[in-house]
Gaussian input, Z-matrix of N, CA and C with variables (Angstrom, degrees):
# hf/3-21g

backbone

0 1
 N
 C     1     B1
 C     2     B2     1     A1
 N     3     B3     2     A2     1     D1
 C     4     B4     3     A3     2     D2
 C     5     B5     4     A4     3     D3
 N     6     B6     5     A5     4     D4
 C     7     B7     6     A6     5     D5
 C     8     B8     7     A7     6     D6
 N     9     B9     8     A8     7     D7
 C    10    B10     9     A9     8     D8
 C    11    B11    10    A10     9     D9
 N    12    B12    11    A11    10    D10
 C    13    B13    12    A12    11    D11
 C    14    B14    13    A13    12    D12
 N    15    B15    14    A14    13    D13
 C    16    B16    15    A15    14    D14
 C    17    B17    16    A16    15    D15
 N    18    B18    17    A17    16    D16
 C    19    B19    18    A18    17    D17
 C    20    B20    19    A19    18    D18
 N    21    B21    20    A20    19    D19
 C    22    B22    21    A21    20    D20
 C    23    B23    22    A22    21    D21
 N    24    B24    23    A23    22    D22
 C    25    B25    24    A24    23    D23
 C    26    B26    25    A25    24    D24
 N    27    B27    26    A26    25    D25
 C    28    B28    27    A27    26    D26
 C    29    B29    28    A28    27    D27
 N    30    B30    29    A29    28    D28
 C    31    B31    30    A30    29    D29
 C    32    B32    31    A31    30    D30
 N    33    B33    32    A32    31    D31
 C    34    B34    33    A33    32    D32
 C    35    B35    34    A34    33    D33
 N    36    B36    35    A35    34    D34
 C    37    B37    36    A36    35    D35
 C    38    B38    37    A37    36    D36
 N    39    B39    38    A38    37    D37
 C    40    B40    39    A39    38    D38
 C    41    B41    40    A40    39    D39
 N    42    B42    41    A41    40    D40
 C    43    B43    42    A42    41    D41
 C    44    B44    43    A43    42    D42
 N    45    B45    44    A44    43    D43
 C    46    B46    45    A45    44    D44
 C    47    B47    46    A46    45    D45
 N    48    B48    47    A47    46    D46
 C    49    B49    48    A48    47    D47
 C    50    B50    49    A49    48    D48
 N    51    B51    50    A50    49    D49
 C    52    B52    51    A51    50    D50
 C    53    B53    52    A52    51    D51
 N    54    B54    53    A53    52    D52
 C    55    B55    54    A54    53    D53
 C    56    B56    55    A55    54    D54
 N    57    B57    56    A56    55    D55
 C    58    B58    57    A57    56    D56
 C    59    B59    58    A58    57    D57
 N    60    B60    59    A59    58    D58
 C    61    B61    60    A60    59    D59
 C    62    B62    61    A61    60    D60
 N    63    B63    62    A62    61    D61
 C    64    B64    63    A63    62    D62
 C    65    B65    64    A64    63    D63
 N    66    B66    65    A65    64    D64
 C    67    B67    66    A66    65    D65
 C    68    B68    67    A67    66    D66
 N    69    B69    68    A68    67    D67
 C    70    B70    69    A69    68    D68
 C    71    B71    70    A70    69    D69
 N    72    B72    71    A71    70    D70
 C    73    B73    72    A72    71    D71
 C    74    B74    73    A73    72    D72
 N    75    B75    74    A74    73    D73
 C    76    B76    75    A75    74    D74
 C    77    B77    76    A76    75    D75
 N    78    B78    77    A77    76    D76
 C    79    B79    78    A78    77    D77
 C    80    B80    79    A79    78    D78
 N    81    B81    80    A80    79    D79
 C    82    B82    81    A81    80    D80
 C    83    B83    82    A82    81    D81
 N    84    B84    83    A83    82    D82
 C    85    B85    84    A84    83    D83
 C    86    B86    85    A85    84    D84
 N    87    B87    86    A86    85    D85
 C    88    B88    87    A87    86    D86
 C    89    B89    88    A88    87    D87
 N    90    B90    89    A89    88    D88
 C    91    B91    90    A90    89    D89
 C    92    B92    91    A91    90    D90
 N    93    B93    92    A92    91    D91
 C    94    B94    93    A93    92    D92
 C    95    B95    94    A94    93    D93
 N    96    B96    95    A95    94    D94
 C    97    B97    96    A96    95    D95
 C    98    B98    97    A97    96    D96
 N    99    B99    98    A98    97    D97
 C   100   B100    99    A99    98    D98
 C   101   B101   100   A100    99    D99
 N   102   B102   101   A101   100   D100
 C   103   B103   102   A102   101   D101
 C   104   B104   103   A103   102   D102
 N   105   B105   104   A104   103   D103
 C   106   B106   105   A105   104   D104
 C   107   B107   106   A106   105   D105
 N   108   B108   107   A107   106   D106
 C   109   B109   108   A108   107   D107
 C   110   B110   109   A109   108   D108
 N   111   B111   110   A110   109   D109
 C   112   B112   111   A111   110   D110
 C   113   B113   112   A112   111   D111
 N   114   B114   113   A113   112   D112
 C   115   B115   114   A114   113   D113
 C   116   B116   115   A115   114   D114
 N   117   B117   116   A116   115   D115
 C   118   B118   117   A117   116   D116
 C   119   B119   118   A118   117   D117
 N   120   B120   119   A119   118   D118
 C   121   B121   120   A120   119   D119
 C   122   B122   121   A121   120   D120
 N   123   B123   122   A122   121   D121
 C   124   B124   123   A123   122   D122
 C   125   B125   124   A124   123   D123
 N   126   B126   125   A125   124   D124
 C   127   B127   126   A126   125   D125
 C   128   B128   127   A127   126   D126
 N   129   B129   128   A128   127   D127
 C   130   B130   129   A129   128   D128
 C   131   B131   130   A130   129   D129
 N   132   B132   131   A131   130   D130
 C   133   B133   132   A132   131   D131
 C   134   B134   133   A133   132   D132
 N   135   B135   134   A134   133   D133
 C   136   B136   135   A135   134   D134
 C   137   B137   136   A136   135   D135
 N   138   B138   137   A137   136   D136
 C   139   B139   138   A138   137   D137
 C   140   B140   139   A139   138   D138
 N   141   B141   140   A140   139   D139
 C   142   B142   141   A141   140   D140
 C   143   B143   142   A142   141   D141
 N   144   B144   143   A143   142   D142
 C   145   B145   144   A144   143   D143
 C   146   B146   145   A145   144   D144
 N   147   B147   146   A146   145   D145
 C   148   B148   147   A147   146   D146
 C   149   B149   148   A148   147   D147
 N   150   B150   149   A149   148   D148
 C   151   B151   150   A150   149   D149
 C   152   B152   151   A151   150   D150
 N   153   B153   152   A152   151   D151
 C   154   B154   153   A153   152   D152
 C   155   B155   154   A154   153   D153
 N   156   B156   155   A155   154   D154
 C   157   B157   156   A156   155   D155
 C   158   B158   157   A157   156   D156
 N   159   B159   158   A158   157   D157
 C   160   B160   159   A159   158   D158
 C   161   B161   160   A160   159   D159

   B1=1.4899
   B2=1.5509
   B3=1.3118
   B4=1.4645
   B5=1.5230
   B6=1.3415
   B7=1.4820
   B8=1.4830
   B9=1.2880
   B10=1.5350
   B11=1.5273
   B12=1.2562
   B13=1.5118
   B14=1.4920
   B15=1.4020
   B16=1.4016
   B17=1.4456
   B18=1.3428
   B19=1.4284
   B20=1.5210
   B21=1.2737
   B22=1.4518
   B23=1.5076
   B24=1.3111
   B25=1.4650
   B26=1.5511
   B27=1.3043
   B28=1.4228
   B29=1.6411
   B30=1.3019
   B31=1.5375
   B32=1.5499
   B33=1.3234
   B34=1.3583
   B35=1.5886
   B36=1.3446
   B37=1.4827
   B38=1.5390
   B39=1.2843
   B40=1.5018
   B41=1.4473
   B42=1.3983
   B43=1.3954
   B44=1.5477
   B45=1.3533
   B46=1.5140
   B47=1.4714
   B48=1.3602
   B49=1.4612
   B50=1.5096
   B51=1.3669
   B52=1.4278
   B53=1.5070
   B54=1.2633
   B55=1.5169
   B56=1.4382
   B57=1.3295
   B58=1.5495
   B59=1.4961
   B60=1.3824
   B61=1.4024
   B62=1.4758
   B63=1.3636
   B64=1.4445
   B65=1.5629
   B66=1.3425
   B67=1.3413
   B68=1.5039
   B69=1.3205
   B70=1.5265
   B71=1.5155
   B72=1.3412
   B73=1.4895
   B74=1.5469
   B75=1.3010
   B76=1.4642
   B77=1.5332
   B78=1.2725
   B79=1.5084
   B80=1.4096
   B81=1.3133
   B82=1.5283
   B83=1.4467
   B84=1.3068
   B85=1.4867
   B86=1.4913
   B87=1.3235
   B88=1.4714
   B89=1.5482
   B90=1.3147
   B91=1.4859
   B92=1.5545
   B93=1.3217
   B94=1.4082
   B95=1.4582
   B96=1.3726
   B97=1.4836
   B98=1.5194
   B99=1.3886
   B100=1.4381
   B101=1.5428
   B102=1.3148
   B103=1.4411
   B104=1.4802
   B105=1.2665
   B106=1.5322
   B107=1.5903
   B108=1.3050
   B109=1.4828
   B110=1.5807
   B111=1.3791
   B112=1.4380
   B113=1.4632
   B114=1.3571
   B115=1.4664
   B116=1.5587
   B117=1.3739
   B118=1.3879
   B119=1.4487
   B120=1.4365
   B121=1.4709
   B122=1.5552
   B123=1.3786
   B124=1.4133
   B125=1.6261
   B126=1.3155
   B127=1.4677
   B128=1.5231
   B129=1.3639
   B130=1.4801
   B131=1.5492
   B132=1.2751
   B133=1.4367
   B134=1.4991
   B135=1.3779
   B136=1.4879
   B137=1.5244
   B138=1.2885
   B139=1.4285
   B140=1.5728
   B141=1.3474
   B142=1.4528
   B143=1.5522
   B144=1.2875
   B145=1.4188
   B146=1.5399
   B147=1.3630
   B148=1.4722
   B149=1.5956
   B150=1.3649
   B151=1.4490
   B152=1.5102
   B153=1.3262
   B154=1.4192
   B155=1.5467
   B156=1.3223
   B157=1.4447
   B158=1.5451
   B159=1.2677
   B160=1.4505
   B161=1.4563
   A1=108.53
   A2=113.45
   A3=119.07
   A4=112.99
   A5=117.14
   A6=119.37
   A7=108.17
   A8=113.83
   A9=119.76
   A10=108.16
   A11=114.89
   A12=118.03
   A13=112.11
   A14=118.73
   A15=121.62
   A16=112.73
   A17=120.64
   A18=126.76
   A19=115.77
   A20=121.08
   A21=122.25
   A22=112.76
   A23=117.07
   A24=123.65
   A25=109.56
   A26=120.22
   A27=120.65
   A28=107.02
   A29=111.15
   A30=116.44
   A31=110.00
   A32=116.23
   A33=119.20
   A34=107.19
   A35=117.14
   A36=124.15
   A37=108.18
   A38=114.39
   A39=120.08
   A40=111.33
   A41=118.56
   A42=124.13
   A43=111.11
   A44=117.00
   A45=119.31
   A46=110.20
   A47=119.99
   A48=119.61
   A49=114.81
   A50=117.86
   A51=121.22
   A52=113.35
   A53=117.37
   A54=118.25
   A55=113.41
   A56=118.54
   A57=123.35
   A58=107.31
   A59=113.93
   A60=122.25
   A61=115.56
   A62=114.80
   A63=121.35
   A64=107.45
   A65=121.44
   A66=122.33
   A67=110.13
   A68=117.36
   A69=121.72
   A70=107.57
   A71=118.46
   A72=123.36
   A73=104.98
   A74=115.57
   A75=119.74
   A76=109.83
   A77=113.20
   A78=119.24
   A79=109.72
   A80=118.68
   A81=122.25
   A82=112.10
   A83=117.98
   A84=121.84
   A85=111.47
   A86=118.56
   A87=121.57
   A88=110.48
   A89=120.56
   A90=126.38
   A91=107.96
   A92=123.97
   A93=118.75
   A94=117.61
   A95=114.19
   A96=119.15
   A97=110.54
   A98=115.14
   A99=115.51
   A100=112.40
   A101=115.76
   A102=121.58
   A103=111.35
   A104=116.96
   A105=125.50
   A106=108.59
   A107=111.49
   A108=115.90
   A109=108.32
   A110=116.15
   A111=117.26
   A112=110.95
   A113=115.86
   A114=121.67
   A115=105.25
   A116=113.09
   A117=119.44
   A118=114.56
   A119=115.66
   A120=121.36
   A121=103.65
   A122=120.70
   A123=123.79
   A124=110.69
   A125=115.87
   A126=118.05
   A127=109.96
   A128=114.11
   A129=118.54
   A130=109.95
   A131=117.94
   A132=125.93
   A133=117.16
   A134=111.59
   A135=116.38
   A136=105.08
   A137=117.14
   A138=125.79
   A139=110.21
   A140=116.07
   A141=122.89
   A142=108.71
   A143=113.88
   A144=120.67
   A145=111.74
   A146=111.88
   A147=118.31
   A148=102.53
   A149=114.08
   A150=119.84
   A151=110.63
   A152=114.14
   A153=120.50
   A154=113.74
   A155=118.48
   A156=121.36
   A157=105.90
   A158=117.17
   A159=124.71
   A160=112.17
   D1=131.69
   D2=178.99
   D3=-77.14
   D4=149.81
   D5=178.22
   D6=-70.04
   D7=148.10
   D8=-178.18
   D9=-75.41
   D10=138.27
   D11=171.95
   D12=-83.00
   D13=-0.20
   D14=173.55
   D15=-71.20
   D16=-29.38
   D17=175.18
   D18=-115.99
   D19=73.48
   D20=-175.95
   D21=-74.55
   D22=155.89
   D23=175.41
   D24=-80.05
   D25=126.45
   D26=-176.51
   D27=-126.16
   D28=152.70
   D29=175.73
   D30=-104.87
   D31=132.31
   D32=178.65
   D33=-107.95
   D34=128.33
   D35=-175.91
   D36=-109.94
   D37=139.55
   D38=177.56
   D39=-65.09
   D40=143.27
   D41=175.22
   D42=-89.42
   D43=-2.59
   D44=178.16
   D45=-80.15
   D46=-6.75
   D47=176.96
   D48=87.66
   D49=7.74
   D50=-177.73
   D51=-78.96
   D52=-22.52
   D53=-176.64
   D54=94.09
   D55=1.07
   D56=-178.83
   D57=-73.23
   D58=139.87
   D59=175.46
   D60=-129.85
   D61=155.80
   D62=173.17
   D63=-124.48
   D64=147.08
   D65=173.61
   D66=-115.15
   D67=132.47
   D68=-173.54
   D69=-147.25
   D70=177.29
   D71=172.33
   D72=-114.85
   D73=152.85
   D74=173.60
   D75=-135.39
   D76=160.20
   D77=174.58
   D78=-93.70
   D79=120.22
   D80=175.72
   D81=-64.09
   D82=-29.26
   D83=-178.06
   D84=-70.98
   D85=-42.00
   D86=-177.79
   D87=-87.71
   D88=-33.06
   D89=-176.12
   D90=-122.19
   D91=76.83
   D92=177.81
   D93=-74.94
   D94=-20.04
   D95=177.36
   D96=-89.04
   D97=-178.97
   D98=-179.80
   D99=-71.27
   D100=138.14
   D101=-176.10
   D102=-77.11
   D103=138.10
   D104=174.60
   D105=-130.70
   D106=123.97
   D107=-179.06
   D108=-137.79
   D109=144.62
   D110=172.87
   D111=-90.81
   D112=121.23
   D113=-174.05
   D114=-136.67
   D115=166.86
   D116=177.54
   D117=-77.56
   D118=133.58
   D119=178.87
   D120=-109.14
   D121=109.42
   D122=-175.94
   D123=-66.49
   D124=-26.17
   D125=-178.98
   D126=-76.41
   D127=-43.07
   D128=178.37
   D129=-77.98
   D130=-20.89
   D131=-175.60
   D132=61.65
   D133=41.22
   D134=179.62
   D135=-163.91
   D136=169.88
   D137=175.90
   D138=-81.15
   D139=125.17
   D140=179.13
   D141=-129.86
   D142=172.93
   D143=174.28
   D144=-84.56
   D145=131.72
   D146=-178.96
   D147=-115.21
   D148=133.98
   D149=178.94
   D150=-117.61
   D151=145.81
   D152=174.99
   D153=-63.33
   D154=134.75
   D155=177.43
   D156=-113.25
   D157=155.62
   D158=179.46
   D159=-106.94

């Protein structure tokens, strides 16, 4: 069975400029725009905004 394209794998890159990334899945139906989440950046040692990159 093929993986659904409704929930693609996306990379989230830190806006702090540290190069830290997270990998997650998102629902295209609920989040058609680029995903933005506040997550912990271990290099910056604080929570920062992570944005989806293409």
